[in-house]
DSSP file (Angstrom, degrees, kcal/mol; ACC not computed):
  #  RESIDUE AA STRUCTURE BP1 BP2  ACC     N-H-->O    O-->H-N    N-H-->O    O-->H-N    TCO  KAPPA ALPHA  PHI   PSI    X-CA   Y-CA   Z-CA
    1    1 A M              0   0    0      0, 0.0     2,-0.2     0, 0.0     0, 0.0   0.000 360.0 360.0 360.0 130.7  -20.3   -1.3    4.7
    2    2 A A        -     0   0    0      1,-0.1     2,-0.4    43,-0.0     0, 0.0  -0.483 360.0-129.4 -76.5 142.1  -16.8   -1.3    3.3
    3    3 A Q        -     0   0    0     -2,-0.2    43,-3.4     2,-0.0     2,-0.3  -0.744  26.7-166.4 -90.6 138.3  -13.9   -2.1    5.5
    4    4 A T  B     -A   45   0A   0     -2,-0.4     2,-0.5    41,-0.3    36,-0.1  -0.906  17.9-148.5-124.1 153.9  -11.0    0.3    5.6
    5    5 A V        -     0   0    0     39,-0.8     2,-0.6    -2,-0.3    38,-0.3  -0.990  19.7-155.0-116.7 121.7   -7.5    0.1    6.8
    6    6 A S        +     0   0    0     -2,-0.5     2,-0.4    37,-0.1    35,-0.2  -0.876  15.7 175.9-107.8 120.5   -6.2    3.5    8.0
    7    7 A V        -     0   0    0     33,-0.8     2,-0.6    -2,-0.6    36,-0.2  -0.965  19.2-146.9-118.5 134.3   -2.5    4.2    8.0
    8    8 A I        -     0   0    0     -2,-0.4     2,-0.4    34,-0.1    33,-0.1  -0.908  21.3-179.7-106.8 121.0   -1.2    7.6    8.9
    9    9 A L        -     0   0    0     -2,-0.6     2,-0.1    32,-0.2    -2,-0.0  -0.944  19.6-138.0-121.7 139.8    2.0    8.6    7.1
   10   10 A G     >  -     0   0    0     -2,-0.4     4,-2.2     1,-0.1     5,-0.2  -0.414  34.5-103.4 -83.6 170.0    4.0   11.8    7.4
   11   11 A S  H  > S+     0   0    0      1,-0.2     4,-1.9     2,-0.2     5,-0.1   0.859 121.8  53.6 -64.7 -35.4    5.4   13.5    4.3
   12   12 A E  H  > S+     0   0    0      2,-0.2     4,-2.0     1,-0.2    -1,-0.2   0.905 109.0  48.8 -65.7 -41.3    8.9   12.2    5.0
   13   13 A D  H  > S+     0   0    0      1,-0.2     4,-2.6     2,-0.2     5,-0.2   0.899 109.2  52.9 -64.9 -40.4    7.6    8.6    5.2
   14   14 A R  H  X S+     0   0    0     -4,-2.2     4,-2.6     1,-0.2    -1,-0.2   0.892 107.9  51.4 -61.6 -39.7    5.7    9.1    1.9
   15   15 A I  H  X S+     0   0    0     -4,-1.9     4,-1.8     2,-0.2    -1,-0.2   0.924 111.2  47.2 -64.1 -44.5    8.9   10.3    0.2
   16   16 A R  H  X S+     0   0    0     -4,-2.0     4,-1.6     1,-0.2    -2,-0.2   0.920 114.2  46.8 -62.9 -44.0   10.8    7.3    1.4
   17   17 A L  H  X S+     0   0    0     -4,-2.6     4,-2.5     1,-0.2    -2,-0.2   0.880 109.2  54.1 -67.5 -37.5    8.1    4.9    0.3
   18   18 A A  H  X S+     0   0    0     -4,-2.6     4,-1.8     1,-0.2    -1,-0.2   0.859 105.6  54.5 -63.9 -34.4    7.7    6.6   -3.0
   19   19 A A  H  X S+     0   0    0     -4,-1.8     4,-0.7     2,-0.2    -1,-0.2   0.897 109.6  46.6 -65.7 -39.9   11.5    6.1   -3.6
   20   20 A I  H >< S+     0   0    0     -4,-1.6     3,-0.9     1,-0.2    -2,-0.2   0.911 110.3  53.9 -65.7 -42.1   11.0    2.3   -2.9
   21   21 A L  H 3< S+     0   0    0     -4,-2.5    -2,-0.2     1,-0.2    -1,-0.2   0.849 111.7  44.7 -61.6 -35.4    8.0    2.2   -5.2
   22   22 A G  H 3< S+     0   0    0     -4,-1.8     2,-0.7    -5,-0.2    -1,-0.2   0.534  86.7 104.6 -87.8  -6.6   10.1    3.8   -8.0
   23   23 A D    X<  -     0   0    0     -3,-0.9     3,-1.2    -4,-0.7     8,-0.1  -0.666  53.2-164.7 -80.8 112.5   13.2    1.6   -7.6
   24   24 A R  T 3  S+     0   0    0     -2,-0.7    -1,-0.2     1,-0.2     4,-0.1   0.597  84.0  63.2 -74.7 -10.0   13.2   -1.0  -10.4
   25   25 A N  T 3  S+     0   0    0      2,-0.1    -1,-0.2     3,-0.0     3,-0.1   0.488  80.5 103.7 -92.2  -3.3   15.8   -3.1   -8.6
   26   26 A R  S <  S-     0   0    0     -3,-1.2     2,-0.0    -6,-0.2     5,-0.0  -0.480  83.1-100.6 -76.1 147.5   13.5   -3.8   -5.6
   27   27 A P    >>  -     0   0    0      0, 0.0     4,-1.8     0, 0.0     3,-0.7  -0.367  31.0-116.6 -63.2 149.3   11.8   -7.2   -5.3
   28   28 A L  H 3> S+     0   0    0      1,-0.3     4,-2.8     2,-0.2     5,-0.2   0.857 113.4  59.3 -56.9 -38.7    8.2   -7.3   -6.4
   29   29 A K  H 3> S+     0   0    0      1,-0.2     4,-2.0     2,-0.2    -1,-0.3   0.865 105.7  48.6 -63.0 -34.4    7.0   -8.2   -2.9
   30   30 A H  H <> S+     0   0    0     -3,-0.7     4,-2.3     2,-0.2    -1,-0.2   0.910 111.6  48.9 -69.6 -41.3    8.6   -5.0   -1.5
   31   31 A V  H  X S+     0   0    0     -4,-1.8     4,-2.3     1,-0.2    -2,-0.2   0.909 111.6  49.7 -64.4 -42.0    7.0   -2.9   -4.2
   32   32 A Q  H  X S+     0   0    0     -4,-2.8     4,-2.3     2,-0.2    -1,-0.2   0.906 110.8  49.6 -63.5 -41.6    3.6   -4.5   -3.6
   33   33 A R  H  X S+     0   0    0     -4,-2.0     4,-2.2    -5,-0.2    -2,-0.2   0.917 111.6  47.8 -64.6 -43.4    3.8   -3.9    0.2
   34   34 A V  H  X S+     0   0    0     -4,-2.3     4,-2.7     1,-0.2    -1,-0.2   0.907 110.9  52.1 -63.2 -41.3    4.8   -0.3   -0.3
   35   35 A N  H  X S+     0   0    0     -4,-2.3     4,-2.5     1,-0.2     5,-0.2   0.904 108.6  50.8 -61.9 -42.0    1.9    0.2   -2.7
   36   36 A I  H  X S+     0   0    0     -4,-2.3     4,-2.3     2,-0.2    -1,-0.2   0.919 111.5  48.2 -60.6 -44.3   -0.5   -1.4   -0.2
   37   37 A I  H  X S+     0   0    0     -4,-2.2     4,-1.6     2,-0.2    -2,-0.2   0.927 113.0  46.7 -64.5 -45.2    0.7    1.0    2.5
   38   38 A L  H  < S+     0   0    0     -4,-2.7     4,-0.4     1,-0.2    -2,-0.2   0.897 114.3  47.0 -66.4 -40.0    0.5    4.1    0.3
   39   39 A L  H ><>S+     0   0    0     -4,-2.5     3,-1.0     1,-0.2     5,-0.9   0.873 110.4  53.2 -68.6 -36.4   -3.0    3.2   -0.9
   40   40 A S  H ><5S+     0   0    0     -4,-2.3     3,-1.7     1,-0.3   -33,-0.8   0.825  99.8  62.3 -67.1 -30.6   -4.2    2.4    2.6
   41   41 A A  T 3<5S+     0   0    0     -4,-1.6    -1,-0.3     1,-0.3    -2,-0.2   0.676  94.4  63.2 -68.5 -15.8   -3.0    5.9    3.7
   42   42 A E  T < 5S-     0   0    0     -3,-1.0    -1,-0.3    -4,-0.4    -2,-0.2   0.333 114.4-117.5 -89.0   7.1   -5.5    7.3    1.3
   43   43 A W  T < 5 +     0   0    0     -3,-1.7    -3,-0.2   -38,-0.3    -2,-0.1   0.841  57.5 160.6  61.3  38.0   -8.4    5.8    3.4
   44   44 A L      < -     0   0    0     -5,-0.9   -39,-0.8   -39,-0.2    -1,-0.2  -0.561  47.7 -94.7 -83.9 152.9   -9.5    3.5    0.5
   45   45 A P  B  >  -A    4   0A   0      0, 0.0     4,-2.4     0, 0.0     3,-0.4  -0.325  35.7-113.0 -62.8 152.4  -11.7    0.4    1.2
   46   46 A V  H  > S+     0   0    0    -43,-3.4     4,-2.7     1,-0.2     5,-0.2   0.886 116.9  53.5 -55.5 -43.6   -9.7   -2.8    1.6
   47   47 A L  H  > S+     0   0    0    -44,-0.3     4,-2.2     1,-0.2    -1,-0.2   0.879 109.8  47.8 -62.3 -38.1  -11.2   -4.2   -1.6
   48   48 A E  H  > S+     0   0    0     -3,-0.4     4,-2.7     2,-0.2     5,-0.2   0.893 111.1  50.4 -70.0 -40.3  -10.2   -1.2   -3.6
   49   49 A V  H  X S+     0   0    0     -4,-2.4     4,-2.5     2,-0.2     5,-0.2   0.931 111.9  48.6 -61.1 -45.4   -6.6   -1.3   -2.2
   50   50 A A  H  X>S+     0   0    0     -4,-2.7     5,-2.0    -5,-0.2     4,-1.3   0.913 112.5  48.3 -61.2 -43.5   -6.4   -5.0   -3.1
   51   51 A R  H  <5S+     0   0    0     -4,-2.2    -2,-0.2    -5,-0.2     3,-0.2   0.938 115.0  43.7 -63.8 -47.5   -7.7   -4.3   -6.6
   52   52 A R  H  <5S+     0   0    0     -4,-2.7    -1,-0.2     1,-0.2    -2,-0.2   0.853 117.8  44.9 -68.0 -34.6   -5.3   -1.4   -7.3
   53   53 A A  H  <5S-     0   0    0     -4,-2.5    -1,-0.2    -5,-0.2    -2,-0.2   0.643 107.2-125.2 -84.7 -14.4   -2.3   -3.2   -5.8
   54   54 A G  T  <5S+     0   0    0     -4,-1.3     2,-0.2     1,-0.3    -3,-0.2   0.842  71.4 111.1  74.6  33.5   -3.1   -6.4   -7.6
   55   55 A V  S   <S-     0   0    0     -5,-2.0    -1,-0.3    -6,-0.2    -2,-0.1  -0.763  70.6 -89.3-129.4 175.6   -3.1   -8.5   -4.4
   56   56 A S     >  -     0   0    0     -2,-0.2     4,-1.5    -3,-0.1     3,-0.1  -0.399  35.8-110.8 -83.7 163.5   -5.7  -10.4   -2.3
   57   57 A R  H  > S+     0   0    0      1,-0.2     4,-2.2     2,-0.2     3,-0.2   0.907 118.3  55.1 -60.9 -42.4   -7.8   -8.9    0.5
   58   58 A P  H  > S+     0   0    0      0, 0.0     4,-2.2     0, 0.0    -1,-0.2   0.867 104.2  55.5 -60.0 -32.8   -5.9  -11.0    3.1
   59   59 A A  H  > S+     0   0    0      2,-0.2     4,-1.8     1,-0.2    -2,-0.2   0.890 107.0  49.7 -65.3 -37.2   -2.6   -9.6    1.8
   60   60 A V  H  < S+     0   0    0     -4,-1.5    -1,-0.2    -3,-0.2    -3,-0.1   0.931 111.7  47.9 -65.6 -44.7   -3.9   -6.1    2.4
   61   61 A W  H  < S+     0   0    0     -4,-2.2    -2,-0.2     1,-0.2    -1,-0.2   0.868 109.8  54.2 -63.6 -35.2   -5.0   -7.0    6.0
   62   62 A R  H  <        0   0    0     -4,-2.2    -1,-0.2     1,-0.2    -2,-0.2   0.887 360.0 360.0 -65.7 -39.6   -1.6   -8.6    6.6
   63   63 A W     <        0   0    0     -4,-1.8    -1,-0.2    -5,-0.1    -2,-0.2   0.428 360.0 360.0-102.1 360.0    0.4   -5.5    5.6
């Protein structure tokens, strides 16, 4: 059974996070964290979030 992390985001929060994701001046760690949050909000399994975000499973659980 796949483990999932469920994050509930409103539309306003998604807009703010998407702005961070698109900002090329942000540090990579911030972009990765935002990506983890947005992917987790789609109810994807942890392993899939980690694969798409390019991070480890513990990093997904941490954020």
